[in-house]
C-alpha positions in Angstrom: 39.4 -16.8 -30.7 37.3 -16.3 -27.6 34.8 -18.9 -26.4 31.1 -18.0 -26.5 29.8 -16.9 -23.2 27.0 -19.5 -23.1 29.7 -22.1 -23.4 32.2 -20.4 -21.1 29.7 -20.0 -18.3 27.8 -23.3 -18.7 27.0 -24.8 -15.3 29.1 -27.8 -14.2 27.0 -28.8 -11.1 23.4 -28.6 -9.9 24.4 -25.7 -7.6 25.4 -23.6 -10.6 22.0 -24.1 -12.4 20.1 -20.9 -11.8 16.3 -20.5 -11.7 15.5 -24.3 -11.7 15.5 -25.2 -8.0 12.2 -27.1 -8.4 14.1 -29.5 -10.6 17.7 -29.6 -9.3 16.5 -30.0 -5.7 14.6 -33.3 -6.3 17.3 -34.7 -8.6 20.0 -34.1 -5.9 17.8 -35.7 -3.3 17.2 -38.7 -5.5 21.0 -39.1 -6.0 21.5 -38.9 -2.2 18.8 -41.6 -1.6 20.2 -43.8 -4.3 16.8 -43.9 -6.1 18.0 -43.0 -9.6 15.4 -43.9 -12.3 16.4 -45.5 -15.6 14.7 -42.8 -17.9 14.1 -39.1 -17.4 12.2 -36.5 -19.5 13.4 -32.9 -19.2 11.0 -30.5 -20.9 10.9 -26.7 -21.1 11.6 -23.6 -23.2 14.8 -23.3 -25.1 17.9 -22.2 -23.3 16.6 -22.9 -19.8 19.2 -25.6 -18.8 17.7 -29.0 -20.0 20.8 -30.3 -21.8 23.2 -28.8 -19.2 21.2 -30.5 -16.4 21.3 -33.8 -18.3 25.1 -33.6 -18.6 25.4 -32.8 -14.9 23.2 -35.8 -14.1 25.6 -38.0 -16.2 28.6 -36.5 -14.4 27.0 -37.1 -11.0 26.2 -40.8 -11.9 29.7 -41.6 -13.3 31.8 -39.8 -10.7 34.1 -42.1 -8.8 32.2 -41.1 -5.6 28.9 -41.5 -7.4 26.1 -41.6 -7.6 26.4 -38.3 -5.8 24.6 -34.9 -6.0 28.0 -33.1 -5.9 30.5 -34.4 -8.4 34.1 -34.2 -7.2 35.3 -32.5 -10.4 38.7 -34.2 -10.1 38.3 -37.8 -11.3 38.7 -38.7 -15.0 35.0 -38.9 -15.6 34.2 -35.5 -14.0 37.0 -33.9 -16.0 35.8 -35.5 -19.3 32.2 -34.4 -18.6 33.1 -30.9 -17.5 31.3 -28.1 -19.5 34.4 -27.6 -21.7 35.7 -31.2 -21.4 36.5 -33.6 -24.2 33.5 -35.9 -23.4 33.2 -39.5 -22.6 32.6 -42.6 -24.7 30.1 -43.8 -22.2 27.9 -40.7 -22.4 26.4 -40.3 -25.9 24.5 -37.2 -27.0 22.1 -37.6 -30.0 20.4 -34.8 -31.8 17.0 -36.3 -32.7 16.4 -33.5 -35.2 18.8 -35.3 -37.6 18.8 -38.8 -36.1 15.1 -39.4 -35.4 14.2 -42.1 -37.9 13.5 -45.7 -37.3 16.9 -46.8 -38.6 18.7 -44.5 -36.1 16.5 -45.9 -33.3 17.4 -49.5 -34.3 21.1 -48.7 -34.4 20.9 -47.2 -30.9 19.0 -50.2 -29.6 21.7 -52.5 -30.9 24.6 -50.6 -29.4 22.8 -49.9 -26.1 23.4 -53.5 -24.9 27.2 -53.1 -24.8 28.5 -52.4 -21.3 30.2 -49.1 -20.5 33.9 -48.9 -21.2 35.3 -47.1 -18.2 32.3 -45.8 -16.2 29.6 -47.1 -14.0 26.7 -46.2 -16.3 26.1 -45.9 -20.1 24.0 -42.8 -20.6 22.1 -41.7 -23.7 21.1 -38.0 -23.9 18.5 -37.5 -26.7 18.1 -33.8 -27.4 15.0 -32.5 -29.3 13.3 -35.8 -28.5 10.0 -34.6 -30.0 11.6 -34.9 -33.4 11.9 -38.7 -33.1 9.4 -40.3 -35.4 6.6 -42.5 -34.2 8.2 -45.6 -35.7 11.5 -44.6 -34.0 9.8 -44.3 -30.6 8.2 -47.7 -31.1 11.6 -49.2 -31.9 12.9 -47.8 -28.6 9.9 -48.6 -26.5 11.0 -52.1 -25.2 14.5 -50.8 -24.5 13.3 -47.8 -22.5 10.8 -50.0 -20.6 13.3 -52.7 -19.6 16.9 -51.5 -20.1 20.0 -53.2 -18.8 21.1 -52.2 -15.3 23.9 -50.0 -16.6 21.8 -48.1 -19.1 20.2 -44.7 -18.4 18.1 -42.4 -20.8 17.6 -38.7 -20.6 15.2 -37.2 -23.1 15.2 -33.4 -23.5 12.5 -31.6 -25.5 10.7 -28.3 -25.8 7.4 -30.0 -26.8 6.7 -32.9 -24.4 3.2 -33.5 -25.7 4.8 -34.7 -29.0 6.7 -37.4 -27.3 5.0 -40.8 -27.6 2.7 -41.3 -24.6 4.0 -44.8 -24.0 7.5 -43.4 -23.7 6.4 -40.6 -21.4 4.7 -43.0 -19.1 8.0 -44.8 -18.5 10.0 -41.7 -17.6 10.3 -39.4 -14.7 9.2 -36.0 -16.1 10.8 -32.8 -14.8 9.4 -29.6 -16.4 11.9 -26.7 -16.6 10.8 -23.1 -16.6 11.8 -19.8 -18.0 14.4 -18.1 -15.8 13.0 -15.4 -13.5 13.9 -11.9 -14.4 15.8 -11.1 -11.2 17.9 -14.3 -11.3 18.7 -13.7 -15.0 19.8 -10.2 -14.1 22.0 -11.5 -11.3 23.6 -14.0 -13.7 24.3 -11.4 -16.4 25.7 -9.0 -13.8 28.1 -11.7 -12.5 29.2 -12.4 -16.1 29.9 -8.7 -16.8 31.9 -8.4 -13.6 33.9 -11.5 -14.6 34.6 -10.1 -18.1 35.8 -6.8 -16.6 34.0 -4.6 -19.2 32.2 -1.5 -18.1 28.5 -1.7 -19.0 25.9 1.0 -18.4 23.5 -0.3 -15.7 20.5 0.5 -18.0 21.8 -1.9 -20.6 21.2 -5.1 -18.7 17.4 -4.6 -18.5 17.4 -4.4 -22.3 19.3 -7.7 -22.6 17.0 -9.3 -20.0 13.9 -8.2 -21.9 15.3 -9.5 -25.2 16.3 -12.8 -23.7 12.7 -13.4 -22.6 13.6 -15.8 -19.8 16.2 -17.9 -21.7 19.6 -18.0 -20.0 21.4 -19.1 -23.1 19.7 -16.4 -25.2 20.7 -13.8 -22.5 24.3 -14.9 -22.6 24.4 -14.9 -26.4 22.9 -11.4 -26.6 25.2 -10.1 -23.8 28.2 -11.6 -25.8 27.1 -9.6 -28.8 26.8 -6.4 -26.8 30.1 -6.8 -25.1 31.8 -7.5 -28.4 30.7 -4.0 -29.5 32.2 -2.2 -26.4 34.2 0.9 -27.1 36.8 2.7 -25.1 34.1 3.8 -22.6 32.4 0.4 -22.4 28.9 -0.3 -23.5 26.4 2.6 -23.5 22.6 2.3 -23.5 22.3 4.1 -26.9 24.8 1.8 -28.6 23.1 -1.3 -27.1 19.6 -0.2 -28.1 20.7 0.5 -31.6 22.5 -2.9 -31.8 19.4 -4.8 -30.5 16.9 -2.8 -32.6 15.1 -1.5 -29.5 13.0 1.6 -30.0 14.6 4.6 -28.3 12.8 5.8 -25.1 12.4 9.3 -26.7 10.2 7.9 -29.5 8.1 5.9 -27.0 7.7 9.0 -24.8 6.7 11.1 -27.8 4.0 8.8 -29.0 2.5 8.1 -25.5 2.4 11.8 -24.6 0.8 12.5 -28.0 -1.8 9.8 -27.3 -2.5 11.3 -23.9 -2.9 14.8 -25.4 -4.9 13.4 -28.3 -2.4 15.1 -30.6 -2.9 13.4 -33.9 -0.2 15.4 -35.6 2.3 14.5 -32.9 1.4 10.8 -33.2 1.8 10.5 -36.9 4.9 12.7 -36.9 6.5 10.2 -34.5 5.5 7.2 -36.7 7.1 9.1 -39.6 10.3 9.5 -37.6 10.2 5.8 -36.8 10.1 4.9 -40.5 12.7 7.6 -41.4 15.2 6.2 -38.8 14.8 2.7 -40.3 13.0 1.1 -37.4 10.8 -2.0 -38.0 7.1 -0.9 -37.5 6.4 -4.3 -36.0 9.1 -3.9 -33.4 8.0 -0.4 -32.7 4.4 -1.6 -32.1 5.7 -4.4 -29.8 7.8 -1.8 -27.8 4.8 0.5 -27.5 2.8 -2.5 -26.2 5.5 -3.2 -23.7 5.4 0.5 -22.5 1.6 0.3 -22.2 2.0 -2.8 -20.1 4.4 -1.0 -17.8 1.9 2.0 -17.6 -1.0 -0.4 -16.7 1.1 -1.8 -13.9 2.1 1.7 -12.8 -1.5 2.8 -12.9 -2.6 -0.1 -10.7 0.5 0.0 -8.4 1.9 3.6 -8.1 5.0 2.3 -6.3 5.7 -0.5 -8.7 9.2 0.8 -9.3 10.1 0.7 -5.7 8.7 -2.9 -5.4 10.9 -4.1 -8.3 8.0 -4.8 -10.6 9.5 -2.5 -13.3 13.0 -2.4 -14.7 12.9 1.4 -15.3 15.4 4.1 -14.3 14.0 6.4 -11.5 13.9 9.5 -13.8 11.9 7.5 -16.4 9.5 6.4 -13.7 8.5 10.1 -13.0 7.6 10.6 -16.7 5.8 7.3 -16.9 3.7 8.1 -13.8 2.5 11.2 -15.5 1.7 9.3 -18.7 -0.3 6.7 -16.8 -2.4 9.5 -15.1 -3.0 11.3 -18.4 -4.1 8.3 -20.3 -6.3 6.9 -17.6 -7.1 3.3 -16.7 -9.7 2.7 -19.5 -7.5 4.5 -22.0 -4.5 2.4 -21.2 -6.4 -0.9 -21.4 -8.0 0.0 -24.7 -4.7 1.2 -26.3 -3.0 -2.0 -25.2 -5.8 -4.1 -26.6 -5.6 -2.2 -29.9 -1.8 -2.6 -30.2 -2.0 -6.3 -29.3 -4.6 -6.9 -32.1 -2.6 -4.7 -34.5 0.5 -6.9 -33.9 -1.5 -9.9 -34.9 -2.7 -8.2 -38.0 0.9 -7.2 -38.9 2.1 -10.8 -39.3 2.8 -11.4 -42.9 1.4 -8.2 -44.1 3.1 -6.3 -46.9 2.2 -2.8 -45.5 3.1 -2.8 -41.8 3.3 1.0 -41.6 -0.2 1.3 -42.9 -1.6 -1.0 -40.2 0.5 0.8 -37.5 -1.0 4.1 -38.5 -4.5 2.6 -38.5 -3.9 1.3 -35.0 -2.8 4.8 -33.9 -5.9 6.3 -35.5 -8.1 3.9 -33.5 -6.4 4.8 -30.3 -6.9 8.5 -31.0 -10.6 8.2 -31.9 -12.5 6.2 -29.3 -15.8 7.8 -30.5 -15.4 6.0 -33.8 -15.9 2.6 -32.1 -18.8 1.2 -30.2 -17.1 -1.6 -28.3 -17.0 -1.8 -24.6 -13.4 -0.5 -24.3 -14.2 2.6 -26.4 -17.3 3.3 -24.3 -15.3 3.0 -21.1 -12.7 5.4 -22.5 -15.3 7.9 -23.4 -17.0 7.5 -20.0 -13.6 8.1 -18.3 -13.4 11.4 -20.2 -17.0 12.3 -19.4 -16.3 11.7 -15.7 -13.9 14.7 -15.8 -16.8 16.8 -17.1 -19.1 15.6 -14.4 -16.5 16.8 -11.8 -17.4 20.3 -13.1 -21.1 19.6 -12.6 -20.4 18.4 -9.0 -18.3 21.6 -8.4 -18.9 24.9 -10.2 -21.7 24.7 -12.7 -20.8 25.5 -16.3 -24.0 27.5 -16.8 -27.5 27.8 -15.3 -30.9 29.4 -16.1 -31.0 33.1 -15.3 -33.3 36.0 -15.8 -32.9 38.0 -18.9 -33.0 41.2 -16.8 -31.0 40.3 -13.7 -32.0 41.8 -10.5 -29.8 44.0 -8.4 -27.2 41.8 -6.7 -27.6 41.3 -3.0 -24.9 42.7 -0.8 -22.0 40.3 -0.5 -21.7 38.3 2.7 -18.5 38.0 4.6 -18.3 34.3 3.9 -17.6 34.9 0.2 -16.8 38.4 -0.9 -17.5 37.7 -4.6 -21.0 36.1 -4.5 -22.1 36.2 -0.9 -22.4 32.4 -0.9 -21.4 30.8 2.4 -18.8 28.0 2.3 -21.3 25.4 3.3 -23.4 26.0 0.2 -20.8 27.1 -2.3 -20.4 25.0 -5.4 -17.6 22.6 -5.3 -18.9 20.4 -2.6 -16.9 19.3 0.4 -18.0 18.6 4.0 -21.4 20.1 4.6 -22.0 21.1 1.0 -25.6 21.2 -0.3 -26.4 18.9 -3.3 -27.6 20.9 -6.3 -31.3 20.4 -6.9 -32.9 19.7 -10.3 -33.8 23.1 -11.7 -37.4 23.9 -12.5 -38.6 25.5 -15.7 -36.8 28.9 -16.0 -38.8 32.0 -15.7 -36.8 33.7 -18.5 -34.2 32.6 -21.1 -30.6 32.0 -19.9 -27.9 34.6 -20.3 -26.3 33.8 -23.6 -22.7 32.7 -23.8 -20.8 34.5 -26.4 -18.6 32.4 -28.7 -14.9 33.2 -28.8 -15.0 34.1 -32.5 -17.3 37.2 -31.8 -14.5 39.2 -30.3 -16.6 40.6 -27.5 -14.5 42.1 -24.6 -13.8 39.5 -21.9 -11.7 39.6 -18.8 -8.1 38.9 -19.5 -6.4 35.6 -18.4 -3.3 36.4 -16.3 -0.4 35.4 -18.5 -2.6 34.6 -21.5 -2.0 35.7 -25.1 -2.3 39.4 -25.6 -2.4 42.2 -23.0 -5.0 42.7 -20.3 -6.8 45.4 -22.2 -7.8 45.5 -25.9 -5.2 47.1 -28.2 -6.5 50.4 -29.7 -4.8 49.5 -33.0 -5.2 46.2 -34.9 -2.2 43.9 -35.0 -1.4 41.1 -37.4 -2.6 37.9 -35.8 -2.6 34.2 -36.7 -5.9 32.3 -36.3 -5.8 29.3 -33.9 -9.2 27.5 -34.0 -11.7 30.0 -32.8 -9.3 32.3 -31.1 -6.4 34.5 -32.2 -2.7 34.6 -31.2 0.0 37.0 -31.8 2.6 35.4 -34.0 5.2 38.2 -33.4 7.6 35.9 -31.5 8.4 32.4 -32.8 9.0 29.4 -30.6 12.4 28.7 -31.9 11.3 25.8 -34.1 10.1 23.9 -31.0 6.8 22.0 -31.3 4.5 20.3 -28.8 6.3 17.0 -29.1 9.7 18.5 -28.4 8.3 20.5 -25.4 6.7 17.3 -23.9 10.2 15.7 -24.2 11.7 18.5 -22.0 8.6 18.9 -19.8 10.2 17.2 -16.8 13.1 19.6 -16.8 10.6 22.5 -16.9 8.7 21.1 -13.9 11.9 20.8 -11.9 12.8 24.4 -12.7 9.2 25.4 -11.6 9.6 23.4 -8.4 12.7 25.3 -7.5 10.7 28.6 -7.7 7.5 27.4 -6.2 6.6 23.8 -5.3 2.9 24.3 -5.5 3.2 25.3 -9.2 4.8 21.9 -10.0 2.1 20.1 -8.0 -0.6 21.7 -10.2 1.3 21.2 -13.4 1.5 17.4 -12.7 -2.2 17.4 -13.5 -1.7 19.1 -16.8 -0.2 18.2 -20.2 1.0 20.1 -23.2 -1.9 20.1 -25.7 -0.6 22.5 -28.4 2.3 24.9 -29.1 1.4 27.1 -32.0 3.8 30.0 -32.6 4.2 31.5 -29.2 0.8 30.3 -27.9 1.1 27.3 -25.5 -2.1 25.5 -24.6 -2.1 23.4 -21.4 -4.9 20.9 -20.8 -5.8 20.4 -17.1 -7.6 17.3 -15.9 -10.4 19.5 -14.2 -11.6 23.0 -14.5 -11.1 23.5 -10.7 -7.3 22.8 -11.1 -7.1 25.1 -14.1 -8.8 28.0 -12.2 -6.5 27.3 -9.2 -3.5 27.5 -11.5 -4.6 31.0 -12.7 -4.4 32.3 -9.1 -1.3 33.6 -7.4 2.0 33.6 -9.4 1.8 30.2 -11.0 1.6 31.4 -14.6 4.6 33.7 -14.0 6.6 30.9 -12.5 5.9 28.6 -15.4 6.8 31.3 -18.0 10.1 32.0 -16.1 10.9 28.2 -16.0 10.2 27.9 -19.7 12.5 30.8 -20.4 15.2 29.5 -18.1 15.2 25.9 -19.4 14.3 26.2 -23.1 14.6 29.9 -23.8 10.9 30.1 -24.7 8.8 33.2 -24.4 5.3 32.0 -24.7 1.7 33.1 -23.9 -0.5 30.6 -22.1 -4.0 29.3 -22.7 -5.6 26.9 -20.2 -8.3 24.3 -21.3 -9.9 21.3 -19.7 -8.9 18.0 -21.1 -11.7 16.2 -22.9 -14.1 19.1 -22.3 -13.3 21.9 -24.8 -11.2 22.1 -27.9 -7.5 22.7 -27.6 -7.9 26.1 -29.2 -10.7 27.3 -26.9 -9.4 28.9 -23.7 -10.9 28.3 -20.3 -12.8 31.3 -18.8 -10.8 33.0 -16.2 -11.2 35.6 -13.5 -10.3 39.2 -14.3 -6.8 40.4 -13.9 -6.0 41.9 -10.5 -4.0 44.7 -12.1 -7.1 46.2 -13.9 -10.2 45.2 -12.0 -13.4 45.3 -14.1 -16.5 47.0 -13.0 -18.6 44.9 -10.5 -20.6 42.4 -12.5 -24.1 41.3 -11.5 -24.5 37.8 -10.0 -27.1 35.3 -11.2 -28.6 32.2 -9.6 -26.8 29.1 -10.7 -23.4 30.7 -11.3 -20.6 29.5 -9.0 -17.7 31.5 -7.7 -15.1 32.0 -10.4 -17.5 31.5 -13.4 -17.3 34.3 -15.9 -20.5 36.2 -17.1 -20.1 37.3 -20.7 -21.9 40.5 -21.7 -24.8 40.0 -24.0 -24.6 40.6 -27.7 -27.8 42.4 -28.7 -27.5 41.2 -32.3 -26.7 37.6 -31.5 -29.4 34.9 -31.9 -30.9 33.5 -28.8 -29.0 30.3 -27.8 -30.5 27.2 -26.3 -31.2 27.1 -22.6 -28.1 26.0 -20.7 -28.6 23.2 -18.1 -26.7 22.4 -15.0 -26.6 19.9 -12.2 -28.2 16.5 -12.8 -29.7 17.7 -16.1 -26.2 18.4 -17.3 -25.1 14.9 -16.5 -28.1 13.4 -18.3 -27.4 15.6 -21.3 -23.8 14.4 -21.5 -24.9 10.8 -21.4 -27.5 11.3 -24.1 -25.2 13.4 -26.4 -21.9 11.5 -26.0 -23.1 7.9 -25.6 -26.4 8.0 -27.4 -28.3 6.9 -24.3 -32.0 7.4 -23.7 -33.2 8.7 -20.3 -36.0 6.3 -19.2 -36.8 8.0 -16.0 -35.3 9.6 -12.9 -35.7 8.9 -9.2 -36.1 11.9 -6.9 -33.9 11.8 -3.8 
């Protein structure tokens, strides 16, 4: 029968105690100076070395060369008090959890006056000292206050505040701490090397996290993991299943779905969690841990390089994208909701129901009026305001547009010089508040009316309308050809393989990957793939050059997917509503008239003579004020002219 690791690797000297230098250093110095107190109180969390340090102190006091900070390890006393030694009659360990009554205290008091048998000191180590009753402490009070010269006490407890105050005042108190993560990792690494068992490097972070700073718990968990080693050693998958840790794939799926506001993906992931037999409370705790890592990564982009996160390098890339997509306010709010949800799950009979309710709250910030929800919504609105600061979404225009002016050489499309073009930059002109329009605005045609529009390069369908009707599947307001299926892959599965697609795109064109890092998979319906970009400017930039072709080739090469693309702006338009795009270069449309207020790249839809007259579109500062009023329920009190 093998010896448990926490016993096999128990420290035998102060130098072997890890992570408690603030305690072992002063104790060693007191032994060197010969100023050993008659009573000590060691407090701290479980498994941090309190009892082991008490035994080492007893060994240092009773060594033939003692009192000494470094026991020789060769004398009879050192051998008897070694970690796996037989023990000594002069060193008595008492478990106060079962011997904390007044009768036990009186019995100890009577035997304490007998001199040691073969050692210099008689030492009592009282473990779980907070379990001693008040009457028991009172029975020991006089003995602890004025003991014989040969008598020493060491009280060890996890709750020092429960030790009688009069006892605490007569002891030297040394508070132990949880073991730092790096030192616990080093300890476990040395144990694995000593055991000679191959362990995947990603397993130790799981053990360290489960140990929660306790060296004894860490060694016990590692002992369990090593006992399950197969012919190839210990793999991360086997260790995660043994420890009940949520697989990274499930965490990635739910976080990506939160970022894309994909409710179907979120609840499908929760269903897989339950189908696989995972505890919903543990899943919620692991999601909270992931959100914590994302908050750190959002605040410190190089947290992985600085050692603040125990995450493999390939996982850091995906997590960096998740932190960007969720945003600072979104991450903070989601973490708060899962923290509160974990509190609500304690003792509940329906943990899955509460887990799904927490997920619904994360998906719907508009359903709450607290500060965190408002900040999350503001963060999304800021992306819309970026469009106002750049190309205006719409502007007042004459019902009968005038003949366009000849284009200037600065901008061949609109004749707008770079210094005044929408989009800002150095020397850009701030858009002024529009005055009352002379005529109604040019109406924007809804996508459901099937009016001819310029084709998006690489988007669903061909660049020209088909002369014959084809069987189509409706997606929101638009339509998509369902002729080619996506091979059973959904948006969740595509997000899981998105990093591989980005790598393949980078091999073809690095600029394409740089743009795609600002996008996320919003929806995959049949063969229609919807990508949500953080801003409209990035979406329009992605439509230029060969970026769409590069992405389609990468999807075909990595996943065998033949898809059509629709680009949207995250948080601005529904996932099924495509972003307006410039006309295809292969079939240039007839020159379109220009209107005041339209920025380069904006599309002008032809009027529908039978359509009802829409409301006047606003732009610039009016657009920002309208967003605040519509989305946040605010009231504009007044404005200050610049």
